[in-house]
Every structure is written in structure tokens, then in C-alpha cells.
N, C-alpha and C positions, 0 to 999 in steps of 0.2 A: 223566850230565849230562841228567837228565830235565827237560824244559821244561814249563811250564804252557801249554797251548794256549788262546789267546783265542777264545772263541765269537763268531762274527760273524754277525749277522742280515742276510741279503741284502735289499737294497732291492727293492720290488715290481717295478720295471721290469727289474731284473737277473734276478729269478727267472723272470719271464715269458719272458725271452730264452733261458732254458736249454732250452726245449722246441722250439726251431727248429733244424733240422739245418744247421749252419754249418761252414765250414772256417776256424776261427780258432784259432790256436795261440800258445802263449807264445813269447817271443823266442828261447828256446834250443831250440825244437823244430824238427823237420825234416819235409819231405814228400818222397815218393819213396823208393826204396831197397827193401831186403828184409830181413826178420828171421825167425828161427826161434823157435817158440813151443811149449814143452812144457807141456801142460795136464792137470789132473786133475778139473776142475769140469764136470759134464755140461751145465750151463745156459750155459756159454760155448762156443759151437759154431764149427765151421768156416765156416758161413754168416755168422756175425757177423763173422768175420775178412774175409770177402769184402766185407761192407758197409763195413768200415773201409778196405779198399783202394780202394773206389769213392770214398770221401770224401777220402782223403789221397794216394792213389797209392803208398802203402807196401804192399808184398806181404808177407803173413804165411804162412810155411810151418808148417802146423798139425800137431801130433802129440798124440794123447790117450793117457794112460797111466793104468791103473786104480790105485787107492790101494794095493792089495796088491802091485803090481809097481813102485811108484814108487822105493823105496829102491834096489833092484837096478838099475833103469834109470838113475837119476841117478848112481850109483856108476860104472857102466860108461861113461857119457858123460864124467864127470870124469876117469876113468883114461885115456880116449882123447883128452882135450883138446878135446872137441866139445860143450861145454855150450851149450845154446841161448841166444839173446839175451835171451829172457824165459822164466821158468819159474815154475811153481807150487811153493809149499812150505807148511809149517805148523810149529807150535811144536816138534814132535818132531824136526825137522831144522834148524830155523832157526838156533839157536845154533851148531851145528857148521858150518853153511855160512858164517856170519859169520866164525867163527874161521879157517876154511880160506881166507878171502879170496875166496870165489866171488861174493859179493853186492856190488853197487855201493852206495856211500853215497848215499842219496837225499835227505839232509837239505836240501841247497841247492835241489833241484828242488821239494820239497814247500813250502818256506817262502819261496822267493824267485822262483818263476816262477808264471805264471798257470795256472789250470785249463784244460781243453780248450776250453771255450766262450770263455775270455778274460774279463778284467775283475775277476777274483777270484783271490787266491792259492790254489793247489791245496789246501793244508792246511786252509784256511778253508771248503772245501766239505764236509769230513768232519764228522760228528757228533763232538762233543768226546770223549764216553765211548769211542767206538771207537778213535780215534787214540791216546788216552792208554793204553788197554789194549794196543794194538799196540806202542807204544813201551816199555811196561813189560817186554815180553819180552826186548828187547835190554838194557835197563837192569839187569835182574835177572841174566840169564844170561851177558852179555858186558860186565861193568862197565868193562873197560879198552879197549873198542872205539873210544871217542872219538865215537860217534854213537849215536843210538837209532832211526835210520831207514835200514834196509838193505832196503827194499822198501816196499810199500804194502798195507794191509789190504783184503781184498775181501769184501764183504758183512758184515753185523753179525749174529752168531749170538747170540740171546737166547732164553729160554724163556718162553712165555706159555701161558695156558690157554684153549682154544677152548670156546665154549658156544653154544647156540641161544637168542637173545633171546626168541623166541616161547615156547619151553618154559619158560624162567625166568619170563616174564610170567604164563603160565598157572598156574604153581605159586606165584606171589607172591614170587619170588626176585629179587634184584638182584646185581650184581657184588660179590663179597665183598671187603671192605677189611681185615678182620682174620682171624686164624686161626680164631677162634670163628665168624665169619661163614662161612668156608669149610667148616668141619665141619658147620655147620647146613645148608648147601647139600647136602652129601653125604647127610645124614640125610633131608632132604625128598625128594631124588631117589630114594633107596633105598625110602622109604615109598611112593613112587608107581611102583614096579616098574622103575625105571631104574638101571642100574649107574652109580654116581656118578663114578668117576674111573679114568683110565688114563694112562700115559705113552706116547710115540710108538712104542716097541717095547721088547722085553725087554732090549735092549742098554743101555737107559737106566734100568734098574730101581733104580739107586742115586741117582737124582735127588732123591727125597723126603728121605732122610737128609742128603744134601749141602746141600740148601736149608735144612733145619732146623739143621744144624751151623753154617752161616754166621751164624745168629742166636744160637744158644746158646754157641758157642765164640768169637764175634767179639772180645769184650773181652779175653780171654786171648791170643788169637793175633794180634790187632792190636798189642797191647802187646809181645809177643815172638813174631814169626813163626817163630822157630827153637825154640819151646818143646818140640816133639816130639823134635827132634834132640838137644837138651840134656838131655832127660829130665825137664824141669820139668812137662811134660804127658805123660800116657800114655793109652792107649785106654780105660782104666777110669775116666778122669776123669768126674765127674758130668755135665759138659756134653755129653760124647760119648754117654754112656749115655742121657741125656734124648732125644737125637735118635733113637736106635735104638728107644726105648720109644714115641716118638710115631709112628714108622713102624709098629710092631707094633700100636698102637692102631687105626690106619686099617685094617690087615688084619683084625684081630679083629672090628671093627665091620662088616666086609664092604663097605667103601667102595671097595675096589680091584677091578678086573676079575679074574675067576677065573683067566684066562690071563696074569696080570701077568708071570710069570717066563718065559713062552714065546711071548708074542704078537709078531706082526710089525706093521709100520706099516699094511699093508693090512687086517689083522684089526681093529685098533682104529679105523682110519678108516672102514671099512665099518660097524662097530657104531655109530659116531657119526652117520653120514649116515642110518642106518636108525632113529635115535631111540632105540636101545637103550643108548647111553652118553651120560651127561650132560655130562661135562667131559673134555677131552683135552689134556694138556700136550705141547707140541711146539715144535720150532724152525721158523723161517719156511719153509725149503725142504720141509718135510714136510706142508704144508697143501694142496698141489696136488690130491691126490685128493679131499679134502673139498670144495674150492671148485668142482671140475669135476664132482662127482657128487652134490652136495647137492640136495635137493628144492626146488622153487620156494617152498614154504612156510617154508623155513628162513631165518633171518636170523643169519648167523654173525658173532660178535664175539669179542674176546679180552680177557683181563685178566691183569695181572701176578700171579704167585704171591704170596699174602699172606705177610708176615713173621711167622714163628711166635712170636717174642718181641716183636713190635711195633717192631723196629728198621727203619730204611730198607732197602728191598729192594736186594740186589745179585744180579744174575742169574748163572746159569751161562752160559758162552759167551765172547763177545768176538771177538777177531780170529782166528777158527778157520782162515781161509784167507789166504794171503799170496802176492802176486806180486812177483817181484824181477827185476832186470836183471843179467845176467852182468857182473862187474866188468871183464872183458877183451873185452867185445863191441866189434866194429868198427862197430856201428850203434847207439850209445847214444842219440843224439837220436831216431832212429826208434822205438827200443824204449820210450823215455820217453813219446813221443807216443802210442804204443799203450796204455800203462798209463793215461795221462790219459783217453783215449777210453773204456777199459773202466770207469773209475771216475767217469764223468761223469753228471750228472743227465739229460742228453739221451739217453744210451745206455740207462740204466735206465728211462726213460720211454717208449722206442720199441721196444726189443727184446722180442719176445713171450716168449722163453724166460726172461727175467728178471722177469716180472710178479709172481712169487711170492717173489722174493728181497727180504729186508730190507737195502737197499743200504748203509745207514749214511752216505748222501750227502744233503745238504740239497737241497730243491727238486724231488724226484722226484714226478711225478704218476702216480697209479694209478687214480683214480676213486673215487667215494664208497663203493662196496661194498668194495673192497679196502682202502681207508683205514680203514674200520671193523674189518676183519678183522686189520689190522696194528697197530692202536692199542696193543694190549697188549704187543706186542713192543717198540715204541718206549718205552712207559712202563717196561718191565722193564729197559731199558738205561740209563735216566736216572740211576740211582744207582750206575752202574758195575758191575763184575763181581767175583764171588768169585774169589780166586786159584785157578788150576787145581789146585794142590797146597795144600790147606788142612788138614783132618784127612786125614792122608796115606794114604788108601786108594787113591789114584791115583798114588802115587810110583813104583811099578813095575808092569809087566804082570802079574807073578805075584800080587802083593797084590791088585790090582784084580780079577783073574779069580777068586781065591779068595773075595773079599768078595761079588762079584756072583753067582757061580755056585754057591756052597756056603753061605757063612755067612748071607747075607741071606735066601735062600729057606727055609733050615732054621730060622732064627729065626722067620719068619712061620708056618711049619707047626708050630712048637712042638718040633721035634727038638733045637734048641739054645736055651739061654737067653742073655741078654745077657752074663753073666759069661764064658761059654765063647767067645762071639763076640769080646769085647774081649781076652781072654787070647790067643786065636789070632792076632788082628791084631797084638798087641804082640810075640808071638814072631816072626812073620814080619818085622815092622819092625825088631826087634833084629838079626835075621840080615842084613837089608839094610844097616843101619848098620855092622855088623861087616865086610861086604864092601867098604865104602868105605875101610877102614883100610889 
């Protein structure tokens, strides 16, 4: 039961009111009381919870758990019947938690109660693309659930490319709007002794083929999203091969940083602020180092990754983080009020730890410099998001690891050709399909 969310433009008077710290809540919310909060996002801090308590009188018992420990931690809490009132989750766990009945149906709260500041329905404060991407997770994975809102998305993850306007101006370059423009930027940067391009770390080394596949494979996979499962498409399809060849071309032309398959976020961020790297593809949360260490001469901006085949861009990302309320919480009103506060424009505009997050909330003020730095992330999300499982290199951890850590680097180095890469992926995928029977 997927709904089309109507995009609402806030009136100027209403927008200005979002930046005043006020104690205004929807009619169904509560003040006072106490809730437990299990968190995984480092920018949502215990100090923030104290600020919330000062505003509302609601005490938050805060607990942080690292991503590597989350599954075991949540399983232990569920087994003991001690699930917190509010907890973090993501797509890897979300569908199972809905099925198990752990998550409160939030549909009525989102669409029929006001946001934290009041005067606007909570759902209408979200960027449409983010809310639709979030709701598609439940619609696809829990079609019989009866709702598509078992939580709320937290920040909008999209991928944009950072660059220094001053460097581009000096070299006569402008933001690339086409793939040819992008490749030209790479060549000009290389000709001037600057490494053209990197992604935010080696863990993201499959971003380039995935972006290209969303262009080359879109017609076939939009027409039949199950084409790989049915065998209509295989990894040796010409549209898949084209994406691999385009990646190999970038490597062979020396457009990618030498440490592409081993680099860390600190490595590439440092290279960028030192002027040795011309373009850096990253998610919003990864630009903190750049913004806090760039030289005074740098004027950082971002652009959306150009569409390889000229189709409208769909970004990687979407609702990467989700906060939910425990369905059997004894403090539901307080928990919902906390989530409204966490996802409010006033919170994102005033909390220092959130200044580099792309909120996905309308009316957030960052200031001129950060608005410029974030413009590409916003543009990247306007066309929606590529499905997380598209060309299914991400369908299992094993296939993903083999593709990123073996097949892709060896394709770049010339140890494997595209035929071997595609045949190996198909073999692994066939084994996966067989395991489902």
C-alpha cells in the first residue's frame, strides 16, 4: 500500500519559525516521563538527549552500540524482553523487525499529527524522495504488513562529488553535466598533475560500476526487476559488461587514485585538502574532515555524479538509517515526541554534531558555505535512488566481498578480463539462487 507523498512547500513565515527553540508538540505527544534509547549514529549524542530533556522534561536513558555489535545486542534485548523504547535500525534488520512485530506502526503519527515545531504534518517536513525511498523498504520486503511506515528515516544518504571551485576556475573547468564533461574534467586535472578522482574509501570501490549500471541496465531492470532471478538477464549481458568496461577505462586512463582499492577516508580527504586530488565522491557524513581542514583558499562545492547514458540521475543511498519505536513500549507518546525532535528542522539547525549531516528535512539552515557544499547531495537525491539490489553484486555478503575485493581490483590490474569477472559472478549468483530452493 505504497502512497504517493505530496510535496508541500512551507510558507515563509512557517519556515522562519522552525529556527526558534520552542516547546510545541502535536496533540498526541507528551511531555515528561522517561524512555530508553539504543543508538548507533555517532552524531546523535548523549548531550543532545540532555538538550531534549531540558526542552520537554522527558528523560532519555542513552546507550550507544557499535554497528559490529548491533545484531547481537538487539537479539539479546529481544530475547530478554527488554527492547528499548526507541532504537536505531537499518535495511539489513528492518524487514525482520517488522515481521517479528517489534516496530510500532508510525503511519498515523507521520501523516495525521504535527511535526515537532507544530503547524505542519510530520510527513510533510521530509524531502519527498527520502520518505518514498524509506517506505519502499517495507513495501518491497513486507508486502503483507498493512503499512509502509514502521519507523522514520534519519538523514538522507546520497553520493555527490566534491571539488574546489577555485581549482576548477583556474583550469577553465565547470561542474560536469554529462559523462563526457566528467571525463574531460578528469583528463584536464591529470594533465595538470592532479589525481582526478577517488571515492571516500576502498569500501566504496564498487560505486562507479553501480552508478553506471543504473544507467546502462535501467531499461531492462525497470521493465523486469526480477530479470536476474528469472534468468532473463545474466552477468554477461552487454549492459553489465559496458559498466565494467567503463570502470576499466577510468583506471587505464589513470583517472583514479593509485590507492583506490586500499585507501581510507582520511587518505583521500587529506589528498583533497592538500590539492593533490581534484574530485572526491562521498556521502554527507564523510565531508567533515574536508570542511574542517581545508585551506582558506579553497571554495568547496559538490555536484551530482553525471549520468553515464544521459538518463536522469538516481543516487546510491536513501534511507540508510532508521529510528523506530518499540511496539510494546509503555512510553509511546514520549518516544514519538523524541523522534519528532530528532527529525526536526530546529534540531538540525542548532545541534553542532549534525551540521554536516544531510537531514532530508525541509527548512534546515546551515549557512552559505555549507549550503554550497551540500547542494550536490540535494541534487543527487532529487531523482530518487537506485535500488540497493539492482545488478545483484550486493545480494549477499559473499558475492559483494568477492566482487569488491577480488574481481574488481583484478579487472583493473589486468589479471582478469570482463568475461572471467562476469562468469564468476554468475556462478556465485546461481549458487545463491540454488540455496533459496
